[in-house]
N, C-alpha and C positions, 0 to 999 in steps of 0.2 A: 480673712487673706481677701486682697484687692481681686477683682474680676480681671479676667485675663484680657489683653488689650488685643483688638484684631488687627492683623497685620495687613497692609496694604498689598492688593494682589496686581501683578503686572497688568498693565493697559490692554484691553482686548481691541479686536476690529472694531472699527468704530460704526455704529448704524446711526444713520440718521433718518428724519421723516421725508426727507428730499433725496433719500436713494432712489435712481434713476429704475432700479428694479420693479419698484413698488407700484401697483395701480394708484391711481389719483385718490381714489375712496378710502385707499389703505394709510395713507399719508396721515390723517388726523389722528388713527387709532396708535401708529407708532409713536407720534410726538405723546399722545397722552401717555402710553406705556412708559416712555423714556422720563418723562416728568414725574411720573410715581415711583419708578425706579431711583431716580436722583434723590427725591425727597426721603424717600425710604432710607436709602444709604447715608444721607447726611443725618438723619435722625438716630440711626443705631451705631455709628463710626466709632465712637468711642464706648459704649456700652457692651461690655464682654457678656452680658445675659442675652444680647440680641444675635449672638454669633449665628443663630440657625437662620433669622430672617434676612439679616444681611449676606449669608451664602446662599442663599436662595435666590434673591434679587441678582445678584453677580451672576450666577448661574443662568439665569431667565436671559439678562443683557449680553453675557458674553459668549452663551453657546445657544441656547435654545432660539433664540430671536433670529441670530444670525443664520442659525441651519435652516429655520423654517423659511426665512426669506429666500435663501439660496436655493433651496429645492424647488419654492415656486418659480424662480428666475430659470432654474436648469430644465424646466419643461419648456420644448420650443412651443410658441405661440400657436403655430399650426396642430399642435397636438395636445392642447389644453382642452378642446370639445371632448376628449377621451374622458377627461376628470366629470365633465356633466353627465355623460352616458354612464359612468360608473356610480356617481352619485345623486345626481338630479339637480344638481347644483354647480355652478361653476367655478374655476379655479380660483379667482378672487374672492368668491362668496367665501369658500372654504377657509382660503386664507385669512379673510377677516375675522371668520367664526374663531378662527385658532387665536387671533389677536384679542378679540373680545374674551376668550377663556382667560387668557393671562392676565388682561386689565383687572378682570373680575377678582383674580386671586391677589392681585397687587393693592387693589381697593380693600380687599379683606384683611391683609397683612396692615396695611396702613390705619385702618380703624382700629385694629387689636394695639396695634402702638399708642395711638391716640387715646384708647380708653383711660390709661391713669391719669392723664390730664384732663378729659371730661368729669371723672369721678371727682377730682381733686376740685375744679372749678365749681361743681355742683354744692361740693361739701363748704365750700367757703360760701357760695352764695345763700344756703341754708343759715350759716352762721349769722352773715351779716341780717338777714332777714329776722333772725332770732333776737340778735343783738340790739339792732337799730328800727326793727319793724315797729308797726304800731303798738304792740303789746309791751313796749318798753315802758316799765314803772318808772322810770326817771324822768321822763318827758312830760 
């Protein structure tokens, strides 16, 4: 039985690294996250076995990321110091920590998706080395 096709989901609110609600230090993190999401989405698009990874990255992009940015932006700047009093870290620091956790998860997913390709490449290199290496009796 062929793997199930993954249906295209409707477009979500667009989040961009140049979102004016983001602190300057957050912009490269959001750009990295969106790049990883796009890469993972492209690599899993037609693979029915990767539905869970595709679902996870879309949920991150379409729900978790926008909600995190909105919750940060909704705090009036004059009250962000309360976050520091509660956590010992600034609101923007905590925001970036959230982004970094999401990036770490995306990097793990990306590495997992690449593992089969890495293994195949290593197998091919071993074959080439064995077949054409210095131990080749026909040389």
